N, C-alpha and C positions, 0 to 999 in steps of 0.2 A: 228492394222495396216494393217496388209498381206494382208487381208480378203479385207480390205478399198482397196489396190492398186491393186486386183487383179479386183475386182469390175469398177475401175477406165479406168484400161484397158480394160476392155470386153467394157464398156460404149465407151471407144478415139472407137475403132472400129466398131462402128455400131450406133456412133453418126452421123446424116446429113452434119454434118461440114463434114466430111473424105469421105465422096460419093457423097458429091455436090457441096463442096469447099464453101461452103455457111452454115449460124449458122441460124439457123430457131429458131426465136422466141418464151419464151414459153416452148418450149419441148428440150432444150439442157440440166435438168435435171432429164430426165427421157430415160430411156432405157427399150427396151419390153424383157422381160423374158417371153416370152410366151411358148420357149423351152424347159429352165432349168427346169420347173416347172415340167415336164413329160405329157405324151399323155390323162392324166385327167382330167386336170386344162387347155389344150388346147382351144384354143377360146377367154379364157379371160384375159386382162391385165390388169396385174398388175404393176403398175409405183413405179420403184424405185428413190429413190431423195438420191442423193449426203449429204453426213455430210456437204461438207467443200462448198457445193454449198447454204448448211442450212445457216454453218454458214457467208456467203458471204453476203446474205439478209438479216437473223438479226441482222448484223451488220451495214452493211447501213441502218435498219431503224434505229434501237437504237442514231446511230450516226446522224441521221435526227433529228430525237424525236428531244434530249437533246440542240441541236444546235438551234434549228428554236424553241422547246414550253420553252423552261427551260432559258436555260443561257445568253442568244444574243439577245439587245434589240431589234426593228423592229424602221428605221431611221424616220418609218410615226409622231410617234408619243412617240414614247424613252420609247415607255415601254416595258418589258416583261411579256410573258404572264400573268404568278401572280399577274402582278402589276398591269395589265387593268383590271384584274377581281376582286381584289377588290377595283379599284375606281367605276367599273360598280355600284357594290354592292354600296358599301359608295352613290351613288346617289337613287339607290331602295330606300333605305330607307331613304331618308334627305325626311328631315321633317323642320330642320333650329336647327333641338336641337343636344345634344348630344348620341352617341351611342355606346351598351357597346363594346370594339372592340371584347369581346367572339361573342358577337350577331352578326355584320360586320365578320366575320373567319366564324362563320354558314353558312350565306347566302351564302356567296364567294363561301360555296362548292358546291353547287348546280351546279356555273358551271366548278370549278379546280380539274381536278381527281387526290389532291393529297391529302395528310392529312394534319389538323390542324396546326400544328408545323410550316409546312413551310410557312403557309399563314398566320399566327400571326409574324411570324420574318420576312416575305415581309411584310406589314405590320408598324412592329415597325420601320425597316429599312426608311420606305416614309415616317413616320413621325418625326423620329427624323430632318429630312431634312427642316424641318418647311417650304414649302412652299406650300400643295396640302394640306394636314391633319390639321385642327385645336385640340391640345391634349389636354386632361383634365387625368390630375394624373401625378403617376410616369411612365416615359416612355424612364427613361436609360439616361444617361451621356455620352456623346462620349469623354470628355475630358479625366474623370475618368477609361473609360471603365465600371460602372455598369450597371447591365441589368436591362431591363424595368421590372417593375411587370406582374404578372400572367393580363391572358387577360378579366376577368372577374372583374378584378379592376380598368380597364383605360378604356373612353374612348376617343370615335374622332367623326369625324362631317368634313364635306367638308372646306375646305377654302374657301374666298371670293373671291378668285384667279385662284381657278378648279374650282367653278360654271361657271366662266366667259371663261374657256381657254380653258377646257376638252372636256366641253360636248355641242353636237348640235346635237338633235337624228335626224331634218328631215334630218343632209346631212352624216348620221351615216353608213356605211351597216355591215348588222347585218351578223349572220350565226348563224347554229345550237348548242349548247352546248355538252358538251362531250355524253349524253346519250339522248339528243336530245327531251326534255323536254322544253329545255328553251330555249331561244334568246339570243346570245352576243355579244359586237361586233370584228365586225373582226380587229378593227384600233377603238382607239376615236382622233376626228376633234380634238388635238391640235393646238390650234393660238400660238406657241409656243417657242424657240429651250428644250422644257426642257429635252432633254437627254443630254445634254453640261450644262442646270443647275444643273442637277440630280448628273450629272457622273452617270456612270456604271463599272460594275466587273462582269468576270460570268467565266470557265470553265469546255468548252464542250468537244466533242470527236474530237484528234486533232488542234481543234484550243481553244483563247480564247481572251476574248475584257476584257478593261483597260480602259473608258476612265474619263477624272480628269472631276472634279465639275468644273464649270466657275462662275461666279461672275453675278448676276444679269444685273444689273445694264449696262454691259460693251456688255452682250449678246443682250440689246437689240439697246446699240448705233451699234453695227459691223451691228446686218439687217437695219437697218437705212442706214446705209453706203453702203450697197451691193444693197439696193431698188436706192440708188440714185448714183451708179457706181461706190461708190469709195472704196480706199480699204483699207483692216484693219487688224488688225491681233490680235489672241486669245492666256490668257495665261492661266491656269487657277491660281481659289482659294479656300482656302480649309478651313471648318468649324470652324476646329481647330489650325488658325492663322497661325502663322510662318512666317520665312523668308523661301522664294524662290528664286535656280535659275532657269531659262527657259530659257536660252541660250542656250542649246542642245533637248531643245522639239521639235522641226520636226514635228509642225505642230498634235503633237500625232497621228505622225507614228509611222510603225514600224522601230526599233533605234534608238530614239528616246529616250532621260533621262529630269529628273526632280531631282536635287536635293532639298533636305528641309532641312530646319535646327530650332532648338526649338530656341527663344528667350531668350538667356544669359546675365544679368546686373551683374556688382559690386554690393552687396548691401553694406556691409562694406568692408573694411582691410580682412575680412576674411570666408565672407561670397557671397555667391553667391544667384543668386533669376531664377527661370524661369518663364519665364512671359505666355510664349505662346512655344507649344508643333507640333512635324511635322504631319505630316499625314499619319493616317497608324499607330500613336503609341497613347497610353495613360499613363496618369501619374504615375498608376501602371504597366506598361511595363517597360518605361523610369526610374523608379527609380531602380526594379528589374536590371538596366541594369548597372545603376550605380553602384551598389551592386557590380554587377560579375565584373564590372571592379577595382573596389575598390582592390576585394580580389584575382585579376590575378595581383593585385601591381601596374597596369598601371595607375591609375590616385590614389591618397593622399585624403582622403576627413577624418571627420570627427565626424560626422551624417548630416542624411536629414529628414525636417521634410515636411512633404507634409500639405499644408491648404488650398488646395483649393476646391469652393465652386462653383458659378457663372463663377467666373474666375481662372485661373492656375494660383498657387501660391506654389512652390516646393524653398524650402529653404535648401542652402550644404554649411555645414560652413565646412571649410576646415583647416586643425591642422597649429600652428604657422609657419611662414619662408615659406610656399607652395604659388607660386604666384595665385595670383587668373586668370592673364589672360592668363597664361601657361594655367592653367588646364582650361580655357573656350576652350582653341585649344586642349585638352586633352579629353575633352567630349565631340567635336566632332570627333576628331581622332575615338575616341574608344568604343564609348556607340552610344545608339539608339539617340542622339542629332541632329545627321546625319544622315541621310537615302537617298539612293534614286530608284527612281520610274520614270521604265517606260512605259510608257504610248502603249497602242494598240489599234487603230482606229478599230474597225470591228463590222457592225452592220446588219442588215436581213433587204433588201430589194427584195419586189418582191419572200420572198420566199426564197435568196440564201443569206448565206453569203456573206459582202462585206468589202474590206477594204476602207477604206476613214481616211482623215483629217479633223479636225475636223473644218478646214476651208469652206470645202466641204461640212460637215454637217453643218453648220449654213446657207451656202445657198440654199443647198436642203428644209431644213424646213422654212425660211424664206419663198421659191416661194412655199412652200406646203402650209402655214400662207393663202397665199397674191390669191389662188385660191380654198382655203379654206371660205377667207373669198369673194371669188366672187358667189361661191355660195351657199353660206345667203342671198346676196343684190340679187340676181337671185328668189330665195324662197320668199325674201320679199318683190321683187318690182309685181311676179305673187299674191302674199295675197294681195299686195295695189291694184292691178288692179281685182282682185276680190272683193274685199269690194266694191271698185267703180263702177266698173259694176253691183250689184246688189242693190247698193245706190243709185242707176242712175234710174233702173228700177222700183225700190220699188217707188223712187221721181213720176215718172210717172204714175203705177200703181192705187197709192192715188189721184194725182194732176189730174191725169184728170179721177178717179173714173170708170175707167175700172172693177172696184167689182161690176160694179153697172150691167155688161153686163154678169154675170152667170148667176142671180137669176131665169132664167127661164128653162136652161140648167138641164137638167133632166140626162146625165149621166159623167159618166165622160172626156170622150171623147169630148164630146160636149165642157164642163168648157173650158178643154186647150186651144181648137180650139179657143173659143170666146176671153178667155185672148189673147193666139197669133193674133189673129183677131187686138184686138184694142192697143196693142202693135206696130202695123205696124205700123203706122205713126208717133210716135215718135221714133224708132230706130238708125235715122238715126246715131247719133252722136255717136251711141257704137262703143266701137272699136271693140269686138268682133259679132258674130251673140248670138242671144237671141236661147237659147237650151231648151228643155222639161224640165229637170231638174230647170234649172231656172223658169221655169213657176211652178211645182208645189212649191219652197218654197216662191213665191209670194200668192200662195193658202193657206198656212202656217201660213200668215201674222194676228194678232189680230186686234177684232173687236176691242180693247180698246188702239191698236199702233196706229189702222187706225182714231177713231177720235179727238185724240191728237195729230196728225202730225202737226207739225208745218213747212211751208216751208223755212223759213227765216233759222233755226237748219237743217234743209237738206238741206241744199243749204250752211248754213256755214262747216257741213261737208263731202262735195263733194270737195269742194276749197281746206283744209286741206287734204285730201286722192288725192289731187293735185298737192299740196305741197308738200308732202312725196312721191309720186311718181315719183316728178323730183328732189328734191334730190338722191334719189335713185337712178334713173339714170346717177346723173351725177356724181358718187362715181365710178357704172358699167365705166363711162368714162371716167376716173380719177383715176384705181383703185390705182397703186400705191402710192400714192397721200396719198387714203384713206389706204393703209395700213402703211404707215409712221405717219398719225396719232393713226393710232390703237396703235402702236407701242409707241407710245410719252405715249399715254392718260396710258397705262399699268404703263411704265416707276414712272410718276408722281402720278398715284395710290397707287402701289404696290411698289414703288424704294423707299423711306424712311424707312433708318437701315439697308440696302440692301450696305452698299458701301462696297471695296474690304477690305477683313480684312490681305489676308497674303502678308508680302510684298515684292518687287520685287528689288533683288540685285541678281550684283555678286558676287560669293564667291570666296575668294583665296585659296590654296588648303595647306592644311597644312599634313608637313611631318611627319609618325608618332612618327620618330628618335628625332624631335626637341623636342618633349612635351612630351613622355614618363616619365615618374617616375624613376628615377633608383632605382629596386627594387632588385640585389643582387651584389654580391659580385664577382670581378675578381683577379683570384691567376697565378705566373709564378712560372716553374720549369728553370730556365734558366739552369742551367747545362744540365738537360738531355732532356729540349725543348720542356715541355708542358705548354700548357696555359687554365686555365679551373675556372668552376665556383664551384667546387666538390674538388679542388686539396688547401684546408683549410689551409691541416701543411704548404706550401710554403708560396714563398714571396704574400703579399697583393699588388695588383694592382690600385681597383681603385674600386669604385659602377659604376654599368652600368645596363642596363633594356636589358630584354631577347628578345629584337630585335634588336643589337646594331649588329654595325659590328665593329670589332678588328683588328687594322692593328700591327705587328712586326716587328722587323730586327733582323739579326745573324748574328752574328760577321766574318763569310765569306762573306757578301756580301746582303743579299737575303735576299727579305721582302714577306711577306704575308697578305694579306685582307683574311678573313674568318668570318662566326656564331660567335654568342658567342654560346656555348657551353659544354657541363659537363667538355667538357676534348680534347685538340685539339694537334695532333702534329701541332710542326712549323717546330724545326731542331735544332741542336742539337748550345750551345751559347749564351741567346738570349739577346739580348743587350737592346733590344729601348721595348714598348706592352703600347698602349693607345686604347681610343675609335679610330674608325675614323668617322671623317666626311666626307661623298659625296659633291666633287663640291667645296671644303675649300680650300683657294687657299690665307690664313690669315695666316694660318698651314706650319711654313717655318722649314726646315729640313737640319740639318749642319753637314756635313762629311768628314770626313780627312779618307783615306783608300790607301792600297798596290794596285795594280795590281799587282795580281800573287806573285810567290815565286818568289823573285830576284828582283822583277820589280819597277818604280818609285811611287812617292805617289803622291795622289790626293786628291786638295779639292773641292767641290761642294756643292752648297744650291741650294733647288729643293723643289718642292711641288708635291703632290700626290695628285690628284683630280677625275678619273675615271681608275678604274683596274677593274682586272674577279676576283673573290673571288676562294679563293682555289686554287691558281695560287704561283708559284715560281716568282718569279721578278729577277734581278740583278739590284740590286747599285750599285755595284761595276766594274765600267770601261762593259768588255766584256764579263766577268763571270771565268776569268782563274785561275789553283788550283792554291788554297797558298792564292790567294786572303784573305786580315784582315784591317777588320777595326778597326785604332787606334783611331777614335775618331766621335762622335754620342751623336746631341742632337739633341730634337722635340722642335719648339717656336713654341708657340698659336699661340703669335702676330710676328711672325716677327725677335724676338731678335736677335740682331746676338753680339757674344762676344769675345773675347780677349782669345787666345789661347797658349800656348810657348811649341814650339817644339824644341827637343830635341834630337841629334844623338847621333849614335856609334861613340864612338874615333877608326876608322878606315884609314891607314893608313896617307896624309897629308891632311887633311880636316881644314881648320885655322877655322870657326867659326862653333861653333858643337853646339847653341844655341839660337832662337831669338823667336818673338816674330809675329803673324799672326790675323787681327783682321775681322773676318768675315764679317763686314758691310763693305769692299772693294770687297767683291765676291757676283758678278751677279745671284740672283735666275734667276733657269732655270726648266727646264723641268727633270723629275727622270733619263731618259733615258742619258742626257749629261754625256761625261767622266768626264766633270771637269778640271781646271788649276794643272799644275806640283807645288809639291811645294820643290822639291829634289828628285833626280834620287841615293841617297844613302839610307844607310838603318838608319833608327829610330828609336833610345831607345823606346822613350814613349811623349806621345802632354799630358798637362795640361792645364787647368782653370786656367786662371791668374784672369781674369776680365768678370761678370757677363755682359750679353749686354743688352741695349735697343730697346724696336720699333722700325725697322726701316720704319715701315709703315708705307702711309698718313693714315691723319685722313679720314675715312668713308663719302661717302656724302650720303645723307638723303632726298626719298621725302614720300608726303604725298596723295596714290592714296584714294580720295574721293569714290569714285563707290565702295573700297571693307572697305572703312575705317580701312584700318593698312597701313603703315612704308614696303617701300620697298627699295633697292639697285639699282632696272632697270631701274630707267629715268622715272618713267608714275609718273604720277601728280604733284604736289606742290613740287619744291623747298623747303627744308626747310637752309640748309649747309651742311658743314661739320665739324666731329664730334670727337672727341681723348675720349679716356676712362674717360675723368674728366668732358665732357660736357654734359650737359642737358636739357631737353627738356621743353616746359613753358606751360600748360594748364589751359584754362579758361574755366569754364563752363558756361551756360546764367544762371544756379541759386546762380552764382557766388562762385564756389569751387573753386581756384586756389591750383595749384601743379607742384614740379618740378620731372621729371621720368627723370630713365636711357634711353635713344631710344632701346629699344630692340625691333625688327620685331616682336615678337610675342602678344608685347602691341592692349589694343583693347578698342574703343574708345568711349562716347556717342556722338548722335548727334546732343547736343544739342550744342557742343564747338563751343568756340566762338572764343580761339586766341589761337595757335596749331605755335611754334616757337622756334628756339634756344636762351634761355633762355644765358643771358648777368646778370651776379649779378648786375654790376653796373648802369642797365641802369633800374629807375622808374618805376611803371603801375601808368596809371593815370580810375580814375572811377569816374563813374557820376550815382547814384542810387538813386531809390526811399527809403524815409524814412519812412516806411507802420506805424510808431504809433508820428509821428512830423507832416504827411503827407506835405512833400517835401525835392526839390530835395537836394543830400549834393553831395559833390566834395572832393575825398580822395587823396592822391598821397602816396606809400608808397611802398620800395626795399621788397624781400621775405629774412629776415634772416631765415631759418628753410623750408630747398631746402627738406628734406626728410618727410615734414609735410602737409596735405592738410588742410587746412585755406579758412574760405570765411569772402568773403567781403564786405557780409552786415550786417545788424546789425538783434537782431533776433524776430523782428514782419514778421509775419507771411505773410503782405502785403509790404513787402520789396524786392523790384527786381531790377534787374541791368536793366543799361539804355541804358551806352557805357560802353568799355576797351579800354583802348589804350598803346600799348608798345612804341610811339613815345618820345624821347625827350624832340620836344616842341609840345605837342597838341593844338590843336586853335578848338572849338567848339563854335557852333550857337543854338542862344534859341528865338525858333519861340514862342512868347508869346499870349496868348489866348485874345478875343477882347471882351473884357468890355462892358455890356451894354449900352445904350444911350454914350458908346467913340469909339473913333477912336482906329484900335489896336494899342499899341505903336511898336515901331520899332525892329527888330531885333537886338540879342544884343552878339558880339562875345565877347568870354571868350577867354583869354590866360592862358590855365590852369598850366602853370611855374612859373607864377606870380601872380596868382590866388590866389594857396594855397601852402605850401613846403612842403617838405618828411617827415612826420612823418613814426608810426609805419602799420601793416596792420588790426589792430585793431581798431587804434582811427575813429573815428565817423567823422571825416570830418571837412569840414566847408559850411555854407549852400549854394545851389548856385542863390536864387532869393525871394524873399515871392512870386513875383507877379503869377498870373496860368500861366502854359506854354501849348502851345498846342504840339512842340516838337524841341528835342536836335538835330543836325544834326551833325557828324565830319566835320570840313574842311583840306582843304589841312595843315600838320604841318611846322611850321617853321623850315628853313635850320638848321643841326645841323651836322657840321663834326667828328666824331670819332676820337680821338688819332689813328694811323699807330700801329696796333700792332709788335712787334718784328716778322724781317725775321727769318724765318725758313728753315733750307731745302729742298728744293723740292725732293721728294722721290714717285715714281709708285707705286702701289698696285692696279692688280686686284682683286673688292670686292667677299666674298666669295656666293654672290648669283649668279654670272655670269655660264654662264654653259660650261664646258671646253668642249673640239673638244674631247675628248676619249684620249684614251690610249695614243696612236699613235703621239700626238700635243704635245711633253716633253719639245719644247726648247720654251712656249710662255715663255718671257721672262720679269723681272722685276729687274728695274734699277736701284741702288740707286745713284742717279749723285754727289757725292762728291770730291771736288781736288786726287789727289792722286792715284785713283783707279787705278789698275796696269793689271788687268785681260782684257782683251783684246775677240774682236771676227772675225771671219773672213766674208766676205759677202755672202756668204750662210750661213750663219748661225753657222757655225762649229766653237769651242773653237780655236784656235791657243794657243797652249801649251807655256804658258813662267813662265816658270819659276820665282816665287816669292824668290828662297833664294841667287838668282845670284843679 
């Protein structure tokens, strides 16, 4: 290295840039070393090249080669070089029959300077996309990840689509192959947005590309919209199907993101079925990720069955007592059932990398297609005009018997001159001048053709040519309309079976802490102040997961939240430990404490929503020395108990014992000081009566976009739910059930009834009975809330027509018209009067024997529900609402009851009112 540095210094001293202030191209890597070699070599110029200069040139050459010749596709045709050479070789070999892939690979090696393995892999990838190559044999399976058979066992040929849109030799630009023996296309004249249809992925030096595949039909529709001057949007469509969230797609540019999910449904009470998988995975990798999550304790499964063949079918069996809905969310949170893909639109244009979005890619591809169609039309027009020109000359030559003028000519020049002279009177209507080549072609006409020449057929041929010329000119004059018709023809011809596979849907965010399985046990040593999972000899607290947060309170009024660990020191005298839920405003802490040594005793109720981990917070006033917590309880549903305060008998105190009801205390932020209980010394505080929840019933909404329940006022309002209320669900398949309304619930797409369940409200059903082939009506109450039941009969042709939860539903029957008779008038039926309420398993009553065209629901008859018993109005902020932070601790939740003696000042500060007085 020191020698290199000396050489560099010597070069810097002698460089032309130092002497003249300018750099001479091609000379900066060379120095004159004639003086250094001695007198005997004087006059010889030995060039010394810096190693750093070599590395610079070599690296740039290598980087450019990898970017342009291997990794990144060209915008002109959507191919990487190896793909383009494979397609060119398939065209060379095309005779309508299948070719061995090994044969195609060998032929491609005439153009491609790499080995057969890279060519075979690239060809398999093209074949698996089922667009350009018609495959035969085992080409692998993108669903299971199985590899293709060896190239000597599988066969391929160009698809009809590829033959139509990829090749057009007359407008193709050609170049020498790498060894100069062959000619290969610079770019193939692809007349379709092929790059967006197939997608592309590659890693080069210093950059990469990741272009998502898009839907065939949607691409054509977008091209047509672009040609019409209309706006369009493109979103990916994956061959593995699945569900995708494209809200942050960002047009495929850098910084965008796509979330992809497997399609998971509940197959039975203890079985889940995965029927579609995310792009970028296969069933093997997906199952491996599920097994790993199970081994780590994130989820609990019994076993997995992989029944995948033509379609994905993975059965996940769950242990008894495990929630299927919660497991579905856990699969999305902890396994490859959900992943995110970051697209990056990088392409090659004019031998330079370019970063553009998919919208711009489609516009450029469509414009290029229009230009290619124009070139083809111009070549076609030129060929037709040439055919018309020679056909006209041939007719003149034969009809006017000019061939007889050459009988006496003895030289070739004389023959040419005689024909030219004979044609001159008849060539005024021709579209171009007659050349010597035209005359030579006339001399090549055989006598047999002259003898059989038919003037009418010749004229008909000319008329046909003129009609085709006129048509091509019309297409050229209306090129955009011609291009639109071209794209529409592609859609009509090849669009069948290419409908969208991936379902576009907004995803709800899944909190891992809410769906993780509690896979470890938490212990506490209260006296020493330690909490952890390794303290197995100490007091057991609860089951938890290894990603949970833990909240702990100590006797001196301090609080800390920390991650689950084997052993964490909180502080001596721990009085409360539990799993902490972020943004949870339903959990209320009740506390009575002494504010410092000899200070007054205060009472408070508060929430803990957002905190900083591993930080000690003062819950007992201002944190004075000697602060002591007399009473503490954590209440997950805002319970408010009654406690008894016992004072020490000191001085002339008259009342030494009384009760306090926490229900009369306002719920405030954790930083509030609270209300004064007494200024005297407290002996002890005892629990007198356990409390009931003081929280208002929780309001629930159903967001149809993400098919989930929420408490954030998104979607359809379902009602207010207490812990005893249930949700009624009915599907189009006739399945009816009631469930506890948890936010983790998943819903099928065929849900027809979703509302708060009223046990006294009957359901009315009109259904087609498959065996009787008649419509039946039934009304029933749900007697078994925890059981899922089918309201239809077991016949496979039975299907649900109408289900109503109205008290007094009315339906309208539209009868079918009988042949030769007038249509029967529509009939209105009051289902309340038509049939009484029976069991859910009853068949019901026959609706009508006449043939029915349709059955419609009408406005129900009015019904007044009995007024519910009035309850106290309790206001509470739901757990899903985002707290503003640790500093906003004075968010109040107040129970409005008579006799509430706790007050609040105008500025939100506590007015310290003694409860003892």
